[in-house]
N, C-alpha and C positions, 0 to 999 in steps of 0.2 A: 504493500500500500504506500502511495506517495501523496503527501499532503502539501499543497502549494498555496501561498498567500498572495492575493491580488487586491484590487480595489472594488468594493461592492458598488454597483451602479444601478441595478434594478433588482428589487427584492423577490424572494421566493426561493424554493429549493427544487431541484430536478435531479432525478436519477435516470440514466439512460445509456445508450450505446454511443460511443464517440464517432463523430464524422469529422475528418481532419482536413483543413486547408493548410498544407505545409508552408514552410517559410517562403516558398516561391509563389504562393498564392494558388497552388493546385489543390483541388478538393479531393480528398481521399475518403471513401466510405466503402463498406463491403458491398460489392456489386457483382452480380452474376450475369451470365449470358445463357441462352438456351443451347442445348446440344447441337442443334442445327446451325447455330451461328459460331460455334467454337472454332471451326476451321478458318472462318473470316477473321476472328480475333487473333488467331495465331499468325495469320498473314500480316495483320496490322502490327503485331509485336515484332515480327521478323523485320519488317520494313523500318520500324522505329529504331531497332537496334543497329541496323545497317546505317541508317542516317546518323545515329549518334556516333558510330565508329568513324564515319566520314568527317563529322564535325571535330572529333578529337584529333584525328590525323592532321586536319588543317590547323587546329590550334597548336599542336606539337610543332609543326613545321614553321609556323609564323613566330612562335615564341623562341624557338631555337635560333631562328635567323636574327631576331631583334635583340634577344637577351643572352643567348648562349645555349649550347647543347644541354648543359646541366639543368636548365630550367625546362627545356623541352622534354627532358626525361620524365618530368612529373606526369605529363600527359601520356607518355609512352606507358607508364605504369597503369594508367586508367584504361588504355587500349588493351593491354594484356589481360586485365581483369575481365573486361567485357568480351574478350575472345574466348574466355574459359567455357568449354563445352558443357561442363556440369552446371554452371550458373545458368546458362541459357536453357538447358533441359529442365531445370527446376521451375523456371518461369513458364516454359511451354506446358509442362505437366499441370501447373496450377490452372491453366486455361482448359486443357483437354480433359483432365480428370475431375477437377473441382468446379469446372465451368465458371471460373472467374473471368471478368473482363480483362483485357490486356493491361489497362491502367492499374487495376487492383493487383494483378499478378506481379507486375513490376514493383509496386509498393511493398507488397507482402514479402516478396523474396529478398529484395535489397535492404529493406528496413530490418528484416529479421537478421540478415548477415551483419548489418551495422551494429545491431544491439548486442550480438555475440562479442564483437570486438570491443564495444564500449564497456562490457562487463569485466574485461580483463584489465587489471590494475597496472597498466603499462602505457607510457606516453606514446611509444611507437605504434602500438596497436590502436590507440585512440585515434591517431592520425589516419590509420587505414580505414577506420570507421567513417571519418569525414570524407575520404575518397569515395567510398561506396555510396554515401548519401549524395555526393556530387553527381555520381553516375545516375542515381535515381532521379534527381531533379532534371538532369539533361534529357533523359528518355521521356519523362512525363511531359516536359515542355513540348516535345515533338508530338507525342500522342494527343495531347490536349490542345495543341495549336495555340498555346498561350491564352486560352479562354479562361476567364475567371468569373464564374457566376454560380450561384447556389442552385443546384438541381432541384427538380420537383421530387421530394422525398415521398416514399410510400410507406415508411414506418417511422416511429418516433426516434429522434436522434438528438444528441447534444453536439453542437457545432464548436469546434476549436479552430482558431485561426491566428495568424500573425497579427492581422488587424482586419477590421471590416469597415467599409465605407457606409455612410448613412443609407445610400440607395440599396446596398446589399442587405443591410439590416431590415430596411423597410419591405424588401421583397420576400422575407422569410414567411413561410406558411406556418402559422402558429398551431395548426393542427398536428404538425409533425416535429417542428423545431421546439424542443422543450426548454432549451437554455443555450447560452453560448459563453465562451471565455476566450479572451485574446491576450497575446503576449504584450501588445502595446495598448495605449489609450488612457484617457483620464476620466474622472468622474462626471464631468459636465460637457464632454464632447458631444457633438450632435448624434453620434452613434449611440452613446449612452442614453441620451434623451429619447431617441426613437425606441430603444429597447424597453425603457420604462413605459413609454406610450403603448407599446404592444403587449405589455405585461409579461415579458419574457425574462426570467431570471438571468442575470448577466454579471460577469466579473471581468474586469479589464486590468491591464498593467501587471500581468502575472510574471512577466519575464520569459526568458527562453525555456520553453517546456515541450514544444510540439514533437521534438524528436524522441521524447520519452513516452509518447502516447502510441498505443496500438489501435488502429482503426477497428471499431467493432467491440472494444472492451468496455466493460461497465464503468461508468464514471459518475461523479456527483458534482454538481455546481451549486454552491450555497451563496445565493445572491444577497443574503442578509449579512453574513459575516465576511464575504469576500474570499471564500475558500473554494479551491478546486481539489478534488480527491480522485486520484487515478487508481484503478483496481482496488477498491475498498475491501477491507476484510468483512467478515460476516457481522461482527459486532457493530461496526460503523454503519453498515447497510441497515441493520435493524434499528439503530438509533435514528437515522435519517428517515426511515419509513415511518417511525413514530412521530417525528417532527411534521412530516407531511400530513399525517392523520390529524394532529393537533391543529395544524393550520386550517385544514378543511373544517374542523369543528368550530374554530374561531370565526371563520368566514360565515358560517351559518348563523352564529350569534350576532355578528355585525350586520347581517342582512336585515335583522329585525329592527335596526335603527334607521333604515333608509328613509322612511317617511316621517321620522321624528325630527323636531328642530334641534339645532346645535345650541342648546340653551344651558347655561351654567346652573348650578344648584340654586344660586341666589337670583336667578331670572335674567341674567345678562345674555342677550342674543349674540351669537357669533356667526358671521356670514362665511360659508364655505363655498368657494368657487373652484372650478376645474382648470387645470392646465392641459392644453391639447396640442398635438403636433399635426394631426390629420383630420379632415372633415368628419370622417366616420366616427371619430372619438366623441363627438357631441352626444351620440346615443349612450355611450358609457357614462357620460356626465349625468345625463337624465336618470339612468338606471341607478347611479350611485347617490342620487339625491342632491346633486349640486344645485346651488341657487343661481348659477350663471357660469360664465367662463371668464376667468380673470387674466388668462394669458393664452392667446391663440397665436402660436408661432407660425410664421408664414414661409419659412425657408423650404418646406417640402416642395413648394411649387418650382424650385430650382434644381431639385435633385436629379431630374432627368438629363440635365446638362444643357438645356436650352432655355432661352429667356421666355417666361410666360407673358402672354399679351394681356391686355386689360380684361378681356372676357374670361380668360383663365382665372384671373384674380377674382373677378366679380362672381362667377359661379361657385367658386370655393367658399367665398364668404357668405353668399346668400344661402348656400346649403346648410351651413352651421347656424346662421341666424334663425332660419325657419325651423330647424330641428330643435332649437332651444325654446321655442313657443313663448316668446315674450320675455324670457329671462335675458339679462344683459350679457353682451359679448364684447370683450376687450381685445382688439386686434393689435398686435405689435407689428410695427413696420419691419421690413426685412432686416435681419440681424446676421448678415454674412460677413465673414472675415475671421482671421486667426483660426481657431479650432473648429469654426462652423463653416468654413469655406466649402464651396462645391468641389467634389472630387474632380480633379483635372484629368481629362483623357490622357492615356499613356502617350499618345503621339504628340501631345502638346506640352508635356512636362518640360521644365527648364526653359520655357519660352517666356517672353515678357508680357505677352497678351494673348488671350484666347478669344474665340468668337463670341463668348458670353459678354465680353467687355468689362468684366469685373477684375481681371488680373492685369494691372498696368505694369507691374514690375515685381521682381522678387523682393520681399521685404526682409531686412535683417532682424527686425523685431516686430512681427505682425500683431502681437497682442497690444502694442502701443501704436499701431499704424492705422492704415485706411480700412476701417471696419464700421459696421452698424450705421448710426446716424451720419457719421462722417462720409461714409460711402454713398449714402442716399443724397446728401447735400452736394456731393461732387457729381453724381450721375442723376441730375435733377429730373430729366425726362422719365427715367425709370421710376423715380420716386413719385412723380406726378401721376403716372399710370396706376400705381398701387393706390394712391390716395383717392383718385377718381373712382376706382372700383369699390373701395370701402364706403365712400359717401353714397354711392349709388345703391349698394347693398343695404345701407342703413335705412332705406325706405321700408324694408321688410321686418324690422325689429330694432330694439334699442342696441346701439353700438357705440363703443368708445375707441379712440385711437391712442396708442402708446408708443413713444419714441425711445429706442434703446441706446444706452451708453452716451447719453447727453453728459457733457462735462463742463460746459460753460453756458451762461445765460444767453450769449449771442447765438449759440446753436439752437437753443429752444426758440428764440424769437425768429430765427430764419425759417425753421420748420413750420412754426405757426403762420408766418407770412405766406409760405407756399400753400398751406392748406386753404387760407383765405382766397388766394389767387385761383386755386382749383375750383372752389365754390363759385367764384365769379364766372369762370369759364363754363361751368355746367349750367349756370343760370342763363348765360347768353345763348347757349345751345338749346335751351328748353328741355334739358334732361332732368328727370326727377332725382332728387338726392335729399339726404338728411342734413338739414341746415343747423341743427342744434347738437351736433356731436361733441362730447367732451374730449378734450385733449390733455394727455398727461405724459409724464416721463418716468422712466425707470431710474431708480437711485442705485447706481452701480459703481460710482467712483467717489473717492473722498471729497473731491472738489465740490461736488453738488451738496454734500452734507454740510460742508463749511459755509456754503452760500444758501442754505436751505430757506432762511428767512426771506431772501429775495425771490427765490423760485416760488415760494408759497403764496406770494402776492399775485402771481400771474397764471400758474398752471391750474388745471381743474382737479387733478388728482395725482397721487404718487403710488408707485409700486416698487417695493424694495427687492432688488435682485441680489440675494446674499452670495450667490456663486461668484459673480464678477466683483462684487464689493469686497469680498474676502481676498480674492486674488490680487486686486490692485492695492488694497490697503497693506497687506502683508508682503507684497512684492514676491509672490509665489506663483510659478507657472503650474497651474492645477493639473496639467496634462503630463508633467514630468515626474515620473515615479521616484526619481532620486531626491526630490525636494517636497514630495507630496505630504510627507509627515508634518510639514509646517503649515499646510493648508487646513484650517479649522475654523468654521463659522462660529464656534463657541469661544473664540479668543476674546478676552475682555475688551480689547479695543473695538472689535466688531459690535459687541453689545452696547458700548457707549455710542457708537455711530447710529445704531438702531434707535436708541433712546432719544438722541438729539433729533433725528428725523421724525419720529412719531410725535414727540412733544411739539415741534414746530407745526406739523400738519394739523394737529389737534387745536393748537392755539389759533390757527388761521382758518379753522373749519374746512379743511381740505381732506377728502377721503384718502386713506392710506392703507395699503395692503402689502403683503409679503408673498412673493411667488418663487423664491429660490428653494433649493432642496431642503433647507432648514424648516420650511413651513410644512413639509410632508413627513417630518420626523416626529412621531407622537410624543417622544420624551422631551421635545423642545416646546410643546404646546403651552404648558403652564408658564414658562418663561415669556413667551411671546404675548400671551394674554396679560401677564403681569406688567409688561412694558407698555401696554396700552393698545395693542393691535386688536381690532374687532373683525377684521376681514383677512382670511387666509386663502391663498390660491394654490392648490396642490394637484397632483395627478389624480385622475378619477378613482383609481384603486385605493388611494390613501384616505379618501374622504370618510369612510365609516370609522376607521381607527381614530382619526382626529376628532370626529364627532363623539366618539365614545369617551375620550378624555374630557372634552368640554362638558359633557353631561355628568361627569364625576367630580368636578371641582367647583369652588367658589372663588370670587375675585380676590378676597382677602388672602387666601392661600397663594394664589398666583402672584400677587403683588409682593408677598413675603419672599417667595422664591426668586423673583426678579431682583429685589433689593439685595438679597444675599449674594446672588450671582454677580451683580455689578461691583461688589467689593472684592471679588477674587482677582488673583494676579495671573493665573495660568489657565490655558485652554483645557488642559487635562483635568484640572480641579473643577472647572465649570461643568465639563461633560460628565464627570463621575457624580457630581452633586445632582445634576438634572436626572441622570439615570436612576440614582437612588430614590429620588422623589417619585419618579414614574413607577418604580417597583412597589412603592408603598401603596400606590393607587391600584395596581394590578399584581398582587403577590403571586398569582398563579402563573404568570408569564415567565418564560425562560428567555430573558432579553439579552441580546448581544448587540454591541455597537462597534462597528468597524471604524 
């Protein structure tokens, strides 16, 4: 049994068979062919091996000529291994006798050989394992023709990959993909957000582990604790099966709260809104008892790799607004950039600009570069297109517009001015639109908090994004696993910024909500209520648990928790304190916080 620690990004536990995207992006899963097609698969295998041998020969000659024969000899060794008749016969028998596809026969054979070498405690042998894995990747590249896409599964699997793009994650069939884990990635990357939206348990940032996985073996992904377990022993399997049963039991109990209000014991109402990524999630919000949508992310429209036109925007927004049946919908304008950029086509990587028009040059520090509202204000016509669609869709129900990553009062005023200009344009054209749409900003950078009194005099509402606020305040790249231990929304300085924002908004009678990951953590709910928040925006699946906390506490308790937390000096101290208070509310829960 191998236990690996990563970063939990989407809750839940899954037990299933591994399907592997290896480090080259090749998907490896147990796949069979019919006996009638076996001869054809052998032919494909033979052709791929011959092509690989030709590639190796060319690499050997080229390297020997440019760098010397001693370097070319490395590839000569690869060629000798691939010419080994026993190795080829093993792969061929895997097709003819076991009816495996050519791809899986290559993987199973060469991966098995490599693992034998890796098990020998000798540096020289370990290098031979790397040579075999290099051969595996070379042949698979030929067989798969460099195609990287998730196949249509016919049985439940757990997907393991070096990394997954948002579009790959979004294409997962949740009937069969039970969970996924990746070597790379951060907690608030777009891929992580999509996983949470699809309610797929997920762990990212595990580090190099794919070569330790056998496709088809039983694995466990714990999206609550950020743990991946390979080849679990029976005791571990039994424990996680019990956890799954307890989770299902809790879900049944939470379902009974769906139609009840989020009302504290002393009668204070709490508004619970949903965060959504895709239009179809509006149904999940309604099923979970959400009172509206507090964050409608619009980046999904760009995942296909092309620029959506105004009608694409309009239909996506209208679909959600109508599905919510009169409940408010807050639409965030496009938040592209840094970790949320569109996946660049392979053929266009390392270029300065794509046909999307969003990549004008490689940025040395993209987190501090052209992204979010800055990008919208630079590409004004694309911004106007989105605003026109939102205002038009507002005819079908209450809607608000929210601007991401505003850092100066000038940016807010410029965005506001463009909205007014778009309204005037729609009026002149005689196009119906909502003229009374509220405009707000996300509080995601410290500069806004320090100027919050000035913003509060002009904006209609605030929504605190703790993910970016934490990143920019603590100077931590939240996607970098080497410094991720410093990224913690419970840091005392973040609590002080939250307190300042909520106090100013309350004083100026401006609605304020919180839509970052912190809002969806039940053990943070008492703190947030105690700081003065009365509106939380969370993923639809988290609404019942947050409601459960609200209905178990009173404001005096919450204010006491917040007051004590604000006096603490370390994030770990705050987190442990909040967790202990949460356990007091629900002593029957086995709570872990990653």
